[in-house]
C-alpha positions as a Markdown table, in Angstrom:
| # | Residue | x | y | z |
|---|---|---|---|---|
| 1 | Met | 5.7 | -15.6 | 20.4 |
| 2 | Asp | 5.6 | -19.2 | 22.1 |
| 3 | Asn | 3.6 | -20.5 | 19.9 |
| 4 | Phe | 5.5 | -19.4 | 16.7 |
| 5 | Thr | 8.4 | -22.3 | 15.1 |
| 6 | Glu | 11.4 | -21.1 | 14.5 |
| 7 | Glu | 10.3 | -21.0 | 10.6 |
| 8 | Asp | 7.3 | -18.9 | 11.8 |
| 9 | Lys | 9.7 | -16.2 | 13.2 |
| 10 | Asp | 11.9 | -16.0 | 10.4 |
| 11 | Asn | 8.8 | -15.8 | 7.8 |
| 12 | Leu | 7.8 | -13.0 | 9.8 |
| 13 | Leu | 11.3 | -11.6 | 9.8 |
| 14 | Phe | 11.8 | -12.2 | 6.1 |
| 15 | Met | 8.6 | -10.3 | 5.8 |
| 16 | Ala | 9.2 | -7.3 | 7.7 |
| 17 | Asn | 12.4 | -7.0 | 5.7 |
| 18 | Ser | 10.9 | -7.3 | 2.3 |
| 19 | Leu | 8.1 | -4.5 | 3.7 |
| 20 | Lys | 11.7 | -2.0 | 4.2 |
| 21 | Lys | 12.8 | -2.6 | 0.6 |
| 22 | Cys | 9.8 | -1.9 | -0.9 |
| 23 | Gln | 7.3 | -0.3 | 1.0 |
| 24 | Arg | 5.1 | -2.6 | 1.3 |
| 25 | Ala | 5.2 | -6.2 | 2.3 |
| 26 | Asp | 5.7 | -8.7 | -0.3 |
| 27 | Leu | 4.1 | -12.2 | 1.3 |
| 28 | Ser | 4.0 | -13.8 | -1.9 |
| 29 | Asp | 7.2 | -15.9 | -1.9 |
| 30 | Ile | 6.9 | -17.1 | 1.9 |
| 31 | Asn | 6.7 | -20.9 | 1.7 |
| 32 | Asn | 3.8 | -20.2 | -1.8 |
| 33 | Asp | 1.2 | -20.0 | 1.1 |
| 34 | Glu | -1.6 | -18.1 | 0.2 |
| 35 | Asn | -2.5 | -17.5 | 3.3 |
| 36 | Ile | 0.7 | -16.6 | 5.3 |
| 37 | Ile | -0.9 | -13.0 | 6.5 |
| 38 | Glu | -4.2 | -14.7 | 7.9 |
| 39 | Lys | -1.6 | -16.5 | 10.0 |
| 40 | Leu | 0.7 | -14.0 | 10.9 |
| 41 | Tyr | -1.8 | -10.5 | 11.0 |
| 42 | Val | -2.4 | -10.0 | 14.9 |
| 43 | Asp | -5.1 | -7.4 | 15.2 |
| 44 | Pro | -4.5 | -4.1 | 17.2 |
| 45 | Leu | -8.2 | -4.9 | 18.9 |
| 46 | Glu | -9.5 | -7.6 | 20.5 |
| 47 | Asn | -11.9 | -9.5 | 18.3 |
| 48 | Asn | -10.1 | -8.1 | 15.2 |
| 49 | Leu | -12.3 | -5.3 | 16.0 |
| 50 | Val | -10.0 | -3.1 | 13.5 |
| 51 | Leu | -10.0 | -5.9 | 10.7 |
| 52 | Lys | -14.0 | -5.7 | 11.0 |
| 53 | Ser | -14.6 | -2.3 | 10.7 |
| 54 | Cys | -12.3 | -1.6 | 7.9 |
| 55 | Leu | -14.6 | -4.8 | 5.7 |
| 56 | Ala | -17.3 | -2.4 | 7.0 |
| 57 | Pro | -19.4 | -1.0 | 3.8 |
| 58 | Asn | -18.1 | 2.5 | 5.0 |
| 59 | Thr | -14.9 | 4.5 | 4.5 |
| 60 | Thr | -12.2 | 3.9 | 6.9 |
| 61 | Phe | -9.1 | 6.2 | 7.2 |
| 62 | Leu | -6.2 | 4.1 | 8.8 |
| 63 | Ile | -3.7 | 6.5 | 10.7 |
| 64 | Gly | -0.9 | 6.4 | 13.3 |
| 65 | Arg | 3.1 | 6.9 | 12.4 |
| 66 | Lys | 5.5 | 5.2 | 10.5 |
| 67 | Gly | 5.5 | 1.2 | 11.5 |
| 68 | Thr | 2.2 | 1.4 | 13.8 |
| 69 | Gly | 1.1 | -1.3 | 11.4 |
| 70 | Lys | -0.9 | 0.7 | 8.5 |
| 71 | Ser | 0.2 | -1.3 | 5.7 |
| 72 | Thr | -0.1 | -4.5 | 7.4 |
| 73 | Ile | -3.8 | -3.9 | 8.0 |
| 74 | Ile | -4.1 | -3.0 | 4.5 |
| 75 | Ala | -2.5 | -6.5 | 3.7 |
| 76 | Arg | -4.9 | -8.4 | 6.0 |
| 77 | Leu | -8.2 | -6.6 | 4.3 |
| 78 | Gln | -6.9 | -7.3 | 0.5 |
| 79 | His | -6.2 | -10.6 | 1.9 |
| 80 | Glu | -9.9 | -11.5 | 2.8 |
| 81 | Ile | -10.9 | -9.1 | 0.0 |
| 82 | Arg | -9.2 | -11.8 | -2.3 |
| 83 | Lys | -11.0 | -14.6 | -1.0 |
| 84 | Ser | -14.4 | -13.4 | -2.4 |
| 85 | Asn | -15.2 | -13.9 | -6.2 |
| 86 | Asp | -17.4 | -10.3 | -6.2 |
| 87 | Lys | -14.9 | -7.9 | -5.1 |
| 88 | Leu | -11.5 | -6.8 | -6.8 |
| 89 | Ser | -8.8 | -5.5 | -4.0 |
| 90 | Leu | -6.2 | -2.5 | -5.3 |
| 91 | Tyr | -3.4 | -1.3 | -3.8 |
| 92 | Ile | -2.0 | 2.3 | -5.2 |
| 93 | Asp | 1.1 | 3.3 | -2.9 |
| 94 | Val | 0.1 | 7.0 | -3.6 |
| 95 | Lys | 3.3 | 8.4 | -1.9 |
| 96 | Thr | 5.6 | 6.8 | -4.2 |
| 97 | Ile | 3.9 | 7.4 | -7.2 |
| 98 | Phe | 3.5 | 11.1 | -5.9 |
| 99 | Asp | 7.2 | 11.0 | -5.1 |
| 100 | Glu | 8.2 | 9.9 | -8.4 |
| 101 | Ser | 5.7 | 12.5 | -10.3 |
| 102 | Arg | 8.0 | 15.0 | -11.0 |
| 103 | Pro | 7.2 | 17.7 | -13.2 |
| 104 | Phe | 10.8 | 18.4 | -14.4 |
| 105 | Asp | 10.8 | 15.0 | -16.9 |
| 106 | Phe | 8.4 | 17.6 | -19.3 |
| 107 | Asp | 9.6 | 20.0 | -21.6 |
| 108 | Ser | 7.9 | 23.6 | -20.8 |
| 109 | Ser | 8.4 | 25.3 | -24.1 |
| 110 | Gln | 5.5 | 23.8 | -25.3 |
| 111 | Tyr | 3.1 | 25.5 | -23.2 |
| 112 | Val | 4.8 | 29.4 | -22.9 |
| 113 | Asn | 1.7 | 31.9 | -23.0 |
| 114 | Val | -0.6 | 29.4 | -21.7 |
| 115 | Leu | 0.2 | 28.5 | -18.3 |
| 116 | His | 3.1 | 30.1 | -16.4 |
| 117 | Gly | 4.9 | 29.3 | -12.8 |
| 118 | Glu | 3.4 | 27.6 | -10.2 |
| 119 | Glu | 0.3 | 27.2 | -12.1 |
| 120 | Leu | 2.2 | 25.7 | -14.9 |
| 121 | Glu | 4.6 | 23.2 | -11.9 |
| 122 | Arg | 1.0 | 22.1 | -10.4 |
| 123 | Tyr | -0.2 | 21.3 | -14.0 |
| 124 | Leu | 2.5 | 19.1 | -14.9 |
| 125 | Leu | 2.6 | 17.8 | -11.5 |
| 126 | Phe | -0.9 | 16.3 | -11.8 |
| 127 | Lys | -0.2 | 15.3 | -15.2 |
| 128 | Ser | 2.8 | 13.0 | -14.3 |
| 129 | Phe | 1.3 | 11.4 | -11.2 |
| 130 | Leu | -2.2 | 10.4 | -13.4 |
| 131 | Lys | 0.7 | 9.2 | -16.1 |
| 132 | Lys | 1.9 | 7.0 | -13.1 |
| 133 | Ile | -1.6 | 5.6 | -11.5 |
| 134 | Leu | -2.8 | 5.0 | -15.0 |
| 135 | Lys | 0.2 | 3.1 | -15.7 |
| 136 | Ile | -0.2 | 0.6 | -12.5 |
Protein backbone atom coordinates (compact mmCIF):
# COMPACT_ATOMS: atom_id res chain seq x y z
CA MET A 1 0.00 0.00 0.00
CA ASP A 2 3.01 2.27 -0.43
CA ASN A 3 1.56 3.68 -3.66
CA PHE A 4 -1.57 4.94 -1.90
CA THR A 5 -2.02 8.35 -0.31
CA GLU A 6 -3.40 8.79 3.19
CA GLU A 7 -6.65 9.92 1.57
CA ASP A 8 -6.82 6.69 -0.45
CA LYS A 9 -6.27 4.66 2.72
CA ASP A 10 -8.94 6.66 4.57
CA ASN A 11 -11.37 6.07 1.70
CA LEU A 12 -10.64 2.34 1.80
CA LEU A 13 -11.34 2.29 5.54
CA PHE A 14 -14.59 4.20 4.97
CA MET A 15 -15.64 1.68 2.30
CA ALA A 16 -14.83 -1.28 4.57
CA ASN A 17 -16.85 0.22 7.42
CA SER A 18 -19.85 0.85 5.17
CA LEU A 19 -19.66 -2.79 4.05
CA LYS A 20 -19.80 -3.95 7.66
CA LYS A 21 -22.75 -1.69 8.54
CA CYS A 22 -25.10 -2.54 5.70
CA GLN A 23 -23.68 -5.83 4.43
CA ARG A 24 -22.62 -4.10 1.23
CA ALA A 25 -20.12 -1.38 0.50
CA ASP A 26 -21.49 2.05 -0.33
CA LEU A 27 -18.93 3.85 -2.40
CA SER A 28 -21.15 6.65 -3.62
CA ASP A 29 -20.07 9.20 -1.01
CA ILE A 30 -16.30 8.84 -1.30
CA ASN A 31 -15.07 12.15 -2.74
CA ASN A 32 -18.02 12.12 -5.15
CA ASP A 33 -15.82 9.89 -7.28
CA GLU A 34 -17.86 7.50 -9.38
CA ASN A 35 -14.69 5.63 -10.40
CA ILE A 36 -13.49 4.97 -6.84
CA ILE A 37 -14.11 1.21 -7.03
CA GLU A 38 -12.06 1.04 -10.21
CA LYS A 39 -9.19 2.83 -8.45
CA LEU A 40 -9.35 0.74 -5.26
CA TYR A 41 -10.14 -2.69 -6.72
CA VAL A 42 -7.37 -5.28 -6.67
CA ASP A 43 -8.23 -8.51 -8.45
CA PRO A 44 -7.37 -11.71 -6.52
CA LEU A 45 -5.63 -13.06 -9.65
CA GLU A 46 -3.08 -11.52 -12.00
CA ASN A 47 -4.23 -9.51 -15.02
CA ASN A 48 -7.74 -9.03 -13.54
CA LEU A 49 -8.54 -12.66 -14.37
CA VAL A 50 -11.46 -12.90 -11.90
CA LEU A 51 -13.03 -9.70 -13.26
CA LYS A 52 -12.56 -10.82 -16.87
CA SER A 53 -13.99 -14.27 -16.10
CA CYS A 54 -17.07 -12.76 -14.47
CA LEU A 55 -17.60 -10.39 -17.40
CA ALA A 56 -17.54 -13.28 -19.89
CA PRO A 57 -20.97 -14.20 -21.32
CA ASN A 58 -21.49 -17.24 -19.10
CA THR A 59 -22.74 -18.03 -15.63
CA THR A 60 -20.21 -17.44 -12.86
CA PHE A 61 -20.50 -18.40 -9.21
CA LEU A 62 -18.38 -16.57 -6.65
CA ILE A 63 -17.85 -18.89 -3.71
CA GLY A 64 -15.83 -18.16 -0.62
CA ARG A 65 -15.88 -17.57 3.09
CA LYS A 66 -17.12 -14.33 4.56
CA GLY A 67 -14.64 -11.51 4.03
CA THR A 68 -12.85 -13.01 1.04
CA GLY A 69 -13.88 -10.23 -1.37
CA LYS A 70 -16.95 -11.58 -3.17
CA SER A 71 -18.95 -8.37 -2.63
CA THR A 72 -16.00 -6.26 -3.74
CA ILE A 73 -15.75 -8.25 -6.96
CA ILE A 74 -19.50 -7.76 -7.53
CA ALA A 75 -19.18 -4.00 -6.89
CA ARG A 76 -16.37 -3.83 -9.45
CA LEU A 77 -18.42 -5.86 -11.94
CA GLN A 78 -21.37 -3.52 -11.49
CA HIS A 79 -19.13 -0.53 -12.08
CA GLU A 80 -17.89 -2.04 -15.34
CA ILE A 81 -21.40 -2.98 -16.49
CA ARG A 82 -22.75 0.51 -15.72
CA LYS A 83 -20.23 2.02 -18.13
CA SER A 84 -22.22 0.38 -20.91
CA ASN A 85 -25.37 1.92 -22.37
CA ASP A 86 -26.95 -1.41 -23.32
CA LYS A 87 -26.67 -3.35 -20.04
CA LEU A 88 -28.35 -3.20 -16.67
CA SER A 89 -26.76 -4.10 -13.37
CA LEU A 90 -28.96 -5.14 -10.47
CA TYR A 91 -27.81 -6.29 -7.03
CA ILE A 92 -30.23 -8.18 -4.84
CA ASP A 93 -29.04 -9.23 -1.39
CA VAL A 94 -31.01 -12.46 -1.27
CA LYS A 95 -29.80 -13.44 2.20
CA THR A 96 -31.04 -10.20 3.77
CA ILE A 97 -34.35 -10.42 1.93
CA PHE A 98 -34.74 -14.05 2.97
CA ASP A 99 -33.91 -13.21 6.59
CA GLU A 100 -36.53 -10.45 6.54
CA SER A 101 -39.14 -12.66 4.86
CA ARG A 102 -40.82 -14.26 7.78
CA PRO A 103 -44.13 -16.03 7.33
CA PHE A 104 -45.19 -14.88 10.79
CA ASP A 105 -46.23 -11.51 9.35
CA PHE A 106 -49.36 -13.07 7.87
CA ASP A 107 -52.70 -14.07 9.31
CA SER A 108 -52.76 -17.81 8.67
CA SER A 109 -56.47 -18.10 9.54
CA GLN A 110 -57.39 -17.26 5.95
CA TYR A 111 -55.63 -20.44 4.83
CA VAL A 112 -57.49 -22.84 7.13
CA ASN A 113 -58.59 -25.97 5.24
CA VAL A 114 -56.38 -24.93 2.30
CA LEU A 115 -52.79 -25.40 3.46
CA HIS A 116 -51.47 -26.90 6.68
CA GLY A 117 -48.30 -26.99 8.76
CA GLU A 118 -45.03 -26.96 6.90
CA GLU A 119 -46.76 -26.51 3.53
CA LEU A 120 -48.45 -23.31 4.75
CA GLU A 121 -45.23 -22.02 6.29
CA ARG A 122 -43.33 -22.60 3.02
CA TYR A 123 -46.05 -20.87 1.01
CA LEU A 124 -46.08 -17.84 3.32
CA LEU A 125 -42.28 -17.63 3.30
CA PHE A 126 -42.16 -17.70 -0.52
CA LYS A 127 -44.95 -15.13 -0.71
CA SER A 128 -43.14 -12.80 1.70
CA PHE A 129 -39.81 -13.36 -0.05
CA LEU A 130 -41.26 -12.46 -3.46
CA LYS A 131 -42.95 -9.37 -2.04
CA LYS A 132 -39.61 -8.17 -0.67
CA ILE A 133 -37.86 -8.72 -4.01
CA LEU A 134 -40.58 -6.99 -6.00
CA LYS A 135 -40.49 -4.06 -3.57
CA ILE A 136 -36.87 -3.36 -4.52
